N, C-alpha and C positions, 0 to 999 in steps of 0.2 A: 477678167472683166466681169462685173456683176450683171446678170441678165435682168431686164425690166419685166416685172410681172405682166402677164397678158390680160388678166381679168378686167382691170379698169378700161383698157382699150376695147375689149370685146363688148363690155357693157355700154360704153359710149357709142360705139358703132351701132349696137342694137337699138338704143334709144333714138339715135339720129335716123335710122331707117324707119322706125315707128312714126316719128314726127313727119317725115317726108310722105309716108303713106297716108296719114291722117289729113295732111294739108291738101292733098289732091282733091278733097271733096269741097273745097272752098269756092264760093261764087259770090259775085256782087248782088246784093239784095236790092238796094236803092241808094241813090245819091240825090240830095236836094238842098236848095237854099231855103231859109226859113225866116219868117218875120212875125212881129206882134207877140202875143202871149201864146206861143205855140207849145205843143207837147206831143211826144211820140210814145206810145205805150206798147209794150210787148207783154201780153197776158199769158203766162205759162207757155212760152215759145217752145215749139217742137224741135228747134235746132239751136246749136251753139251760135252766139252772135259776136261779131267783132265790130266795134263802133269807133269811128274816128271823127273828132271835131275838126272840120276843115276850115271853119271861119268863126270868129266871135267867141262867145262863152255860153255855157248852159249848165244845167244842174242834172245830176244823176241820182235817182232814188229807187228804193226797193219796197213796194207797198206791203209785202208780207214780212218785212224785217223791222227790227227796232233800230236799224242803222240810220243815222242822220243822212240827209242828202249831201252830196259832194259837188263842189263847184268844179267844172271842167273848163279848160282853156284850149284855144286853137293848137292843134298838134298832139293833144292828149289822146290816148287810145284806151279802149275798155274791152275786156274779155268778159262775157256773161255766159255761164253754162246753161245747158239745156234745161228747160222747165222753170227757170228762175224769172219770175215776173219783175219787170223793171220799167222805168220811164226816163226819158230825157225831156227837160222842160226849160223854156227860156227864163222863167222866173222861179225863185226858190219857193217850193211848196212843202207842206208837212210830208214826211216820209210815209206816214200812214194814211195818206189821202185815199179816198175811195176811188176805184178805177173809173167810175162814170163821171167823176168830177173833173177829170182832166180834159182840157179842150183839144179839139182836133188841130192838126197843123195846117199851115198854108204854104204855098210855093209862089212867092212873088217874083217880079222882075228884078227888084232891087233887094237882095237878101241881106239881112243883118247878121245872120249866122248860117252855118251849114253843117250837115252831118252826112257821113258816108257809112253805110252799113253793109257788112258782109255776113254770110251765113256759112257754117261748116256742116256739111252733110255727113252723116255716119255711113261711111262707105262699106264698112264690114263690122263684124262683132268686136274685133280688136279695137276699133276706134271708139265704140260704145264704152268699153272698159277703160280706155285711155281717158276719155272725158270724165268718167266716173271717179277718177283719181284726182282730178284737178279741182281747185277751189270753186265755190259758187260764182265768184266774180273776182276780177282784179283790175285795178286802174293803173295804167302805165303812163305816168306824166312825162312831159318832154325832158325833164331833168333826170329821169330815172331810166330812160330808154338806152339800150345799147346803141353804139354808133351805126351798126348795120340796120337795126330797126328804124332808127331816126331818119336814116337816109331814104329808106323805102317810103316812110310816111310823108317825108318832105316832097318826094316826087309825086305821090298820089295827090297831096294837097295842091301842089303847083299846077298839075294838070287840071284838077277840078276848078280851081280859081280862074284859070285862063279861059276855060270854056271853049277852047279851040276845037275845030272839027276833028272828030275821032277820039276826043279825050275820054269818053266813057269806055271805048274799046281798050284804051291803055290801062285805065284803073281796074277794068275787069280782068285783063290779062295778068296784072300784077297780084291778083288775089292769092294764088298759091305761094308766091314769094313772100308776101306779107304774112301769111299764116305760118310759114316755116319760121321766120325770124321772131314773130310774136310768141309762138309756142315754145321756141327755144328759150326765150327769156323767162317765161312762166315756169318751165321745167327746171331751169337753172335755179330759180328761187325756191322751188320745191325739191332741192337737191337730195334730201334724205330719201326720196322716192325713186331715185335713178335705177336702183336695182330692181324694184318692183315693175317699173316701166319696161325694163329689159325682159322681165319674165313674161310680159304679154306677147312677146315674139316667140315664146317657146311652146310648142304644141302640147307638151305634157303638163306644163305649169298653168297654161291658160284656163283650163276648166277648174283648177283649184282656186285660182284668183277670182274667177267668176263666182264660185260658190261662196267664198268668204265675203266678197263684196255684197252679195245678195243677203247673206245671213251672218253678219259679224257677231251677232249675239250668241251664236251657238258655241258649244264647248268643243273647240277645235283642237284635237290632239294631233300629233304628228302621224299617228296611225290612220286617223280619219282622212287627213290630207293626202297621204301616200295612197290610200285606197282609191280616192277620186282620180289620182294620176295614173292608176294601174301600175304602180311600182312598189317594190319592197321599201321598207322604211329607210334602209341604208342607201338604196339606189335613189330614192326621192331626195334625201338630204344631200347626196352628192350632186344631183341634178340642180337643186336650188343653188348650191354653192357655185357651180360652174356657170349657170345661166345668169345669176343675179349678184353673186358675191355675198349672199346673205344666207343665214340659217332659216329653216322653216319657221321657228319661233319669231325671228326678226321680221320676216315677211308678214306674219299674222299681226304683230305689233304695229307695223307701219300702216297696214290697211285699217286697223281699228283706230289708230291715232288720227288718220285722215278723216275717217267717218265722224269721230268725236269733234274734230275741229269744224266740220261742216255743220253738225247739229248745233254746236255752240254759237256759230255765227249766223245761222239762218232761222233758228227757232228760239222760243223762250222756254223751252222745256226745263224742268228742274234738273239739277245735277244728278240726282239719283235715277231719273228716267234716262238721261243721256248715258249714264254708267251702264244701266241694264241693256240699253240698245246696242252697246258695243261689247257685251259679254262680261260685265263686272257687276256682281251682286252686292258688293260692298263699296260704299263711297270712299272709304279709306284706301282700299286697294286701287280703285280708279284714280284717286288723287295722286297716289305715288306713281302710277303708270303714266298719267298725263304730264306730271311735272318732270319725269325722267326725260321725256322727249321735247317738251315745250319750254323747259327751264322756268316755268311759272305755273301757278295753279290754274285750274279750269276757270275759276271765278275771275282771276286776274286777266286771263286770256280774253274772256268775254267782255270785260270792262274796257280793254284796250281797243276793241273793234270800233 
């Protein structure tokens, strides 16, 4: 009988433990019904946000981005990373609208639409690094949600719309469960990072990942990474393989690729600037690197956003 390799199982268990730990910092921020030409603005929020459209429709926009506004419908969920300015609005407005032009929201007795907002607190250094690996934002529409996530969202919406005594306690208590299922789906869609996520749970690899995340532009040799981990080169390479299933070079590539995607999607920086920011002094070399992992050029990736 052929034995099943242990690495994928260990990596999956490590990522699941990481998600569970991070989700424990989730709390209900607010829930409200809305009417008229309302808008809700988060200006460089200090926490990660999870938004659920409980009723009606609205628009999602990012003032600091060239991204067009997106229409959201009841049941849609949105993940927004820390520090990413964004707004929800009843009417479509230009994505580049100035922050002081957005009207304040109101809370009527007869709401036309509704929003539920949760916040994820950074419970430890590991959760900070975890969020640093996730995209700036992600919209999970009802048609794209896993069955488990859709079930939790339906329960939260049902309680909110009923307005029965104790409903806020219920939707608050469901915050951790919601976060686990939502983060599971986001991580599944960022599947190429599973090994790196697992590395965040390794005490020797964590400082290495932290250093690369802070300075992806540096000339990272395996020697330099091993030195931060206080291991020999061979022991460091073995530790990477056992903890993440990846080589040191692959880990570096994944962290740089994630940073490049973030910069391409949230800034208008020229490609040569993005290339330099992730450690490539040549546009040609950066182009080959990006296409290897994205299966498209950096320009094509930015155009598809």
